[in-house]
C-alpha positions in Angstrom: 90.6 112.4 97.0 87.5 113.4 95.1 86.2 109.8 95.1 86.1 109.6 98.9 84.5 113.1 99.0 81.8 112.0 96.6 81.1 108.8 98.5 80.9 110.7 101.8 78.2 113.0 100.4 76.0 109.9 100.0 76.6 108.6 103.6 75.7 110.1 107.0 79.3 110.1 108.3 81.3 112.7 110.1 84.0 114.9 108.5 86.6 113.4 110.8 85.8 110.0 109.2 86.5 111.4 105.8 89.7 112.9 106.9 90.8 109.7 108.6 89.9 107.7 105.5 92.2 109.9 103.4 95.0 109.6 105.9 94.7 105.8 106.0 94.8 105.7 102.2 97.8 108.0 102.1 99.7 105.9 104.5 98.8 102.7 102.7 99.8 104.1 99.3 103.2 105.2 100.7 103.9 101.5 101.5 102.4 99.7 98.5 102.0 100.1 94.8 98.3 99.9 94.0 97.0 99.0 90.6 94.4 101.3 89.2 91.5 98.8 89.3 92.1 98.3 93.1 92.4 102.0 94.0 88.7 102.5 94.6 88.5 99.3 96.6 91.3 100.7 98.8 89.4 104.0 99.2 86.1 102.3 100.1 87.9 100.0 102.6 89.7 103.0 104.2 86.4 104.7 104.5 84.9 101.6 106.2 87.8 101.4 108.7 87.6 105.1 109.4 83.9 104.9 110.1 84.4 102.0 112.5 86.8 104.1 114.4 85.2 107.5 114.3 81.4 107.3 113.7 78.5 106.2 115.8 77.3 102.6 115.2 74.1 103.7 113.5 76.1 105.8 111.0 78.4 102.9 109.9 78.2 102.2 106.2 77.6 98.5 105.4 79.6 96.7 102.8 76.4 96.3 100.7 76.0 100.1 100.8 79.6 100.6 99.7 79.1 98.0 97.0 76.0 99.8 95.7 77.9 103.1 95.7 80.7 101.5 93.8 78.3 100.2 91.2 76.9 103.7 90.8 80.4 105.0 90.1 80.9 102.4 87.4 83.3 100.3 89.5 84.0 96.6 89.5 81.6 94.6 91.5 83.7 93.9 94.6 82.4 91.1 96.8 82.5 90.7 100.5 85.8 88.7 100.4 87.5 91.5 98.5 86.5 94.0 101.3 87.7 91.6 104.0 91.0 90.9 102.4 91.7 94.6 101.7 90.7 95.4 105.3 93.2 92.9 106.6 95.9 94.3 104.3 95.2 97.9 105.5 95.4 96.9 109.1 98.9 95.4 108.8 
């Protein structure tokens, strides 16, 4: 997904993290129908989970970094609770 690639260019994360984020998103989208306005929240949360699994602790993006990147990409202003709820949904 182009969006994930664009976000990854702004963060010091490994290529394996990007690939895992796309894989997680693909699996999630196979199971659920996602409304367009939630699609980028899903992508950002997949990236967050992938980074937690693949990257070094000092390279992990924070939710505030992801929120700022979302704002730069003209996205809704997702709050901390949105990220936490989506993370729980993705981990089911």
